[in-house]
C-alpha positions in Angstrom: 0.0 -0.1 0.0 2.8 2.3 0.9 4.6 1.6 -2.5 1.4 2.4 -4.5 1.1 6.0 -2.7 4.8 6.6 -3.4 4.1 5.7 -7.2 1.1 8.0 -7.3 3.3 11.0 -5.7 5.8 10.2 -8.5 3.3 10.2 -11.3 1.7 13.7 -10.0 5.1 15.2 -10.1 5.7 13.9 -13.5 2.4 15.5 -14.7 3.3 18.7 -13.2 6.7 18.7 -14.8 5.4 18.0 -18.4 2.6 20.5 -18.0 5.2 23.2 -16.8 7.3 22.4 -20.1 4.2 22.6 -22.3 3.1 26.0 -21.1 6.7 27.4 -21.5 6.9 26.5 -25.2 3.2 27.5 -25.8 3.7 31.1 -24.5 6.5 32.2 -26.7 5.9 35.4 -28.2 5.8 35.8 -32.2 8.2 38.2 -33.4 7.2 40.7 -36.5 8.9 40.0 -39.7 9.9 43.2 -41.3 12.8 44.1 -44.0 15.5 46.8 -43.4 13.0 49.5 -44.8 10.3 48.6 -42.0 8.1 46.8 -44.6 6.4 43.4 -44.1 6.1 41.1 -47.2 3.8 38.4 -48.1 2.3 36.4 -51.2 -1.5 35.9 -51.9 -2.9 33.6 -54.2 -6.5 33.1 -55.6 -7.5 31.3 -58.8 -4.6 31.9 -61.3 -3.4 35.2 -59.6 -0.5 35.8 -57.7 0.1 38.9 -55.6 3.4 40.0 -54.0 2.3 42.6 -51.2 4.7 45.0 -49.1 3.2 47.2 -46.4 4.5 49.8 -44.4 2.8 52.4 -42.0 1.5 55.3 -44.1 -1.7 57.0 -45.0 -3.5 54.2 -46.8 -2.3 54.4 -50.4 -2.4 51.4 -52.4 -0.4 51.2 -55.5 -0.9 48.2 -57.7 1.5 47.5 -60.6 2.7 51.0 -60.6 -1.0 52.3 -60.7 -3.5 53.7 -58.1 -6.1 51.5 -56.9 -9.0 53.4 -58.6 -7.3 53.3 -62.0 -6.5 49.5 -61.7 -9.6 48.4 -60.1 -12.5 50.4 -61.7 -15.5 48.5 -60.0 -16.1 49.8 -56.5 -16.6 45.9 -55.1 -13.0 45.0 -56.1 -11.7 48.0 -54.0 -14.1 47.1 -51.3 -12.4 43.5 -51.2 -9.0 45.1 -50.8 -10.1 47.3 -47.8 -11.8 44.3 -45.8 -8.5 43.2 -44.0 -7.8 46.6 -42.7 -11.4 47.1 -41.6 -11.4 43.7 -39.9 -7.9 44.6 -38.0 -9.1 48.1 -37.3 -6.4 49.4 -39.2 -7.9 51.6 -42.2 -5.8 54.3 -43.6 -2.6 53.3 -41.3 -0.7 51.3 -44.0 0.6 52.0 -47.6 0.3 48.9 -49.8 2.9 48.5 -52.6 2.0 45.1 -54.8 2.4 43.4 -58.1 -0.2 41.1 -59.4 0.2 38.7 -62.1 -2.2 36.2 -63.8 -5.9 35.7 -63.8 -8.6 38.1 -64.2 -9.5 41.3 -62.1 -11.6 39.3 -59.5 -8.8 36.8 -58.8 -6.5 39.4 -58.5 -8.5 41.3 -56.0 -8.9 38.1 -54.0 -5.1 37.4 -54.3 -4.4 40.9 -53.1 -6.8 40.5 -50.1 -5.0 37.2 -49.3 -1.5 38.9 -49.6 -2.5 42.0 -47.6 -3.9 39.8 -44.8 -0.8 37.7 -44.5 1.4 41.0 -44.5 -0.6 42.5 -41.8 0.0 39.4 -39.6 3.7 39.4 -40.3 3.7 43.2 -39.4 1.5 42.9 -36.2 1.2 39.2 -35.1 -1.4 39.9 -32.6 -4.0 40.4 -35.7 -3.8 36.8 -36.5 -6.9 35.9 -34.5 -9.1 38.4 -36.0 -8.1 37.8 -39.6 -8.4 34.2 -39.2 -11.7 34.0 -37.8 -12.7 36.2 -40.9 -11.4 33.7 -43.1 -8.8 36.1 -44.8 -5.8 33.9 -44.2 -7.1 30.8 -46.0 -6.2 30.5 -49.4 -9.3 29.9 -51.8 -8.1 26.7 -53.4 -10.9 26.8 -56.1 -9.8 26.8 -59.7 -11.3 26.3 -63.1 -11.9 22.6 -63.9 -9.9 21.7 -67.0 -11.6 20.5 -70.1 -11.6 16.7 -70.9 -11.5 15.0 -74.5 -14.8 13.8 -75.7 -16.6 16.7 -73.7 -17.8 20.0 -74.9 -16.4 21.5 -71.5 -15.1 20.1 -68.5 -18.4 18.2 -67.7 -20.8 19.2 -70.4 -21.4 16.2 -72.9 -22.1 17.0 -76.7 -25.8 16.7 -77.4 -27.1 12.9 -77.7 -28.8 11.9 -80.8 -30.6 8.7 -80.7 -31.1 8.7 -84.7 
């Protein structure tokens, strides 16, 4: 009986020791990732579009492929997509965005920019990760156009069937 009591004491000490190690590793603070110019970089992707994004503290100016956002994205809906990460994080007009986008159409490029801006915000301020992740801005939307198959009119559509 005394031996069982001694074993239980040892196991409880073992549990306390492993619990202390687990909390010490989980509480490590995440450092911001900035370059020598004070900018945070990230890559965003959506459909076939790839966006390389740099953000730095500023007045809220967005430059896409050397053009202003009003010139590059004519539709207000696409500009609204770019603002979503800043609104969710509560950082509207606090960062300047410089980005290059290639591939895809305008809608895919706007989605890629939103993804890249969100990831760059997390690199600049790691504390914003929870808000942006719960809004779904850090998840890469993996949907792409399905390829056309041979013997079919489109990806799934067959040619019209004729009995005679």
